[in-house]
C-alpha positions in Angstrom: -14.2 14.5 -18.9 -14.7 13.9 -15.3 -17.4 11.8 -13.5 -20.3 14.0 -12.9 -20.9 15.3 -9.3 -22.5 12.2 -7.3 -25.2 12.4 -4.8 -24.1 13.1 -1.5 -22.6 9.7 0.0 -20.6 8.2 2.7 -17.4 6.0 2.2 -17.9 2.3 3.0 -14.9 0.6 1.3 -11.8 1.2 -0.6 -9.6 -0.7 -2.6 -6.5 0.1 -3.9 -4.3 -1.4 -6.4 -0.7 -0.8 -7.2 1.1 -2.7 -9.8 5.1 -1.9 -10.8 7.6 -3.4 -13.3 10.9 -4.1 -12.3 14.0 -4.6 -14.8 16.3 -6.8 -13.0 20.1 -7.0 -13.3 19.6 -10.5 -14.9 17.5 -8.9 -17.8 14.3 -10.8 -16.4 11.0 -8.8 -15.3 9.4 -8.7 -11.9 6.1 -7.6 -12.5 4.3 -6.9 -8.5 0.8 -6.1 -8.0 -0.7 -5.7 -4.3 -4.0 -5.2 -3.4 -5.6 -3.5 0.0 -9.2 -3.3 0.7 -10.2 -1.1 3.8 -13.4 -0.5 5.5 -14.7 2.6 6.8 -16.5 1.0 9.6 -15.5 -1.8 12.0 -16.3 -5.4 10.6 -17.2 -8.3 13.3 -14.5 -10.9 12.6 -13.7 -14.0 14.7 -10.9 -15.1 13.1 -9.1 -11.7 13.4 -9.7 -11.1 17.2 -13.5 -10.3 17.4 -13.1 -7.3 14.6 -11.2 -5.7 12.1 -11.2 -2.3 13.0 -12.1 0.8 10.3 -8.9 1.4 8.8 -7.1 -1.6 9.0 -6.5 -3.8 5.9 -9.2 -6.4 5.4 -7.2 -7.6 2.6 -3.7 -7.3 1.9 -2.8 -9.5 -1.0 0.3 -9.3 -3.0 2.1 -11.2 -6.2 5.3 -11.1 -8.1 5.6 -12.6 -11.2 8.9 -12.7 -12.8 9.2 -13.2 -16.5 11.5 -13.0 -19.5 11.5 -10.4 -22.6 9.1 -12.7 -24.4 6.5 -12.9 -21.4 7.5 -16.3 -20.7 6.7 -16.8 -16.7 10.0 -17.9 -14.9 8.7 -17.8 -11.0 5.3 -16.8 -9.3 5.4 -15.8 -5.7 2.1 -14.8 -4.0 1.5 -13.6 -0.5 -1.7 -12.8 1.7 -0.7 -10.9 4.7 -4.4 -9.8 5.6 -7.6 -11.6 5.0 -10.5 -12.4 7.1 -10.0 -15.9 7.4 -6.7 -17.8 8.5 -6.8 -20.4 6.1 -6.7 -18.0 3.0 -2.9 -17.8 2.9 -2.5 -21.5 2.6 -3.3 -21.1 -1.3 -0.6 -19.1 -2.3 1.9 -21.9 -3.3 -0.9 -22.8 -6.1 0.1 -20.1 -8.1 3.3 -21.4 -9.1 1.0 -23.6 -11.5 1.7 -20.5 -13.9 5.0 -20.9 -13.9 6.2 -21.9 -17.6 2.7 -20.3 -19.0 3.3 -17.2 -21.5 1.4 -13.9 -20.9 -0.4 -13.1 -24.1 -3.2 -14.1 -26.2 -5.2 -16.9 -24.2 -3.3 -16.3 -21.2 -6.0 -15.3 -18.9 -8.3 -18.3 -20.2 -5.3 -20.6 -19.2 -4.7 -18.8 -15.8 -8.7 -19.6 -15.1 -7.9 -23.2 -15.7 -4.7 -23.6 -13.5 -6.1 -21.3 -10.5 -9.2 -20.4 -11.1 -12.5 -21.2 -8.8 -11.4 -23.5 -5.7 -8.0 -24.0 -7.2 -7.0 -20.5 -6.3 -7.9 -17.2 -4.7 -10.5 -14.8 -6.2 -8.4 -11.9 -5.1 -5.1 -12.8 -6.4 -6.8 -13.9 -9.6 -8.1 -10.2 -9.9 -4.5 -9.2 -9.7 -3.7 -11.5 -12.7 -5.1 -9.1 -15.4 -3.1 -5.9 -13.9 -0.1 -8.2 -14.0 -0.5 -9.0 -17.7 -1.2 -5.6 -18.9 1.6 -3.8 -16.8 4.2 -6.4 -18.2 2.9 -5.3 -21.5 3.2 -1.8 -20.8 6.5 -2.1 -19.3 8.4 -4.4 -21.7 6.4 -3.9 -25.2 7.8 -0.3 -25.6 11.4 -1.5 -24.5 11.8 -3.7 -26.8 14.2 -3.5 -30.0 12.5 -2.7 -33.4 9.2 -1.1 -34.3 7.1 -0.6 -31.1 3.8 -1.2 -33.0 4.9 -4.2 -35.0 6.6 -5.8 -32.0 3.0 -5.3 -30.1 0.8 -6.5 -32.8 1.0 -10.3 -31.9 0.1 -9.4 -28.1 -2.5 -6.5 -28.9 -4.3 -7.3 -32.0 -8.3 -7.9 -31.7 -8.0 -7.2 -27.8 -9.8 -3.9 -28.0 -11.5 -1.6 -30.3 -8.5 0.3 -31.3 -6.7 -3.1 -31.6 -9.2 -4.4 -34.1 -7.8 -5.6 -37.2 -10.6 -3.5 -38.9 -9.4 -0.2 -36.8 -8.5 3.0 -38.4 -5.1 2.5 -35.7 -4.0 -0.6 -37.6 -5.1 0.5 -41.0 -2.8 3.7 -40.6 0.2 2.0 -38.6 -0.2 -1.6 -39.5 -1.6 -2.0 -42.8 0.1 -5.4 -43.2 -2.4 -6.8 -40.4 -5.9 -4.7 -41.6 -8.6 -6.7 -42.6 -12.0 -4.6 -43.6 -14.2 -7.1 -42.2 -11.9 -8.2 -39.2 -11.5 -11.8 -40.4 -9.2 -13.3 -37.8 -11.5 -11.7 -34.9 -14.5 -13.9 -36.2 -12.2 -17.1 -36.6 -11.0 -16.7 -33.1 -14.7 -16.2 -32.1 -14.5 -12.5 -30.9 
């Protein structure tokens, strides 16, 4: 069901996030995410020639994460092509700290420790969950073997459908089913 009809309104800001997954010739995967913020009005900005015109990218930020079939991050490249401050693009190399980490349970927390707060960029960090879920959507169904079984280690207890006490887990992955979701309680979920 779509959203209800809104009250009359005027557009002020649009954020667009695109994320694509590519299988490379060397059997690694490139996951590329890009965020573009555009204002519907001019914004005063000394660092960008006095103002940022309506319709011009306020932010244009990208990240490419190269991973293997087991979600191990091999390479990270980030780019800030538009931002309100000249110094913003100085932080992009910090995201190389993610190299050697593995997308999966606990990765969001680990990435916040490595590149969160003043050690990173809020907007690039906003792209990391999108990169992770895109990687899972691209790789998990293409892996050999049972798709559900292969995804259980990554997906179990990540949402209500994948809860160990859900009807989906009980029906399709009964070996992981727990009536009281004991493992989620043990993990503090």
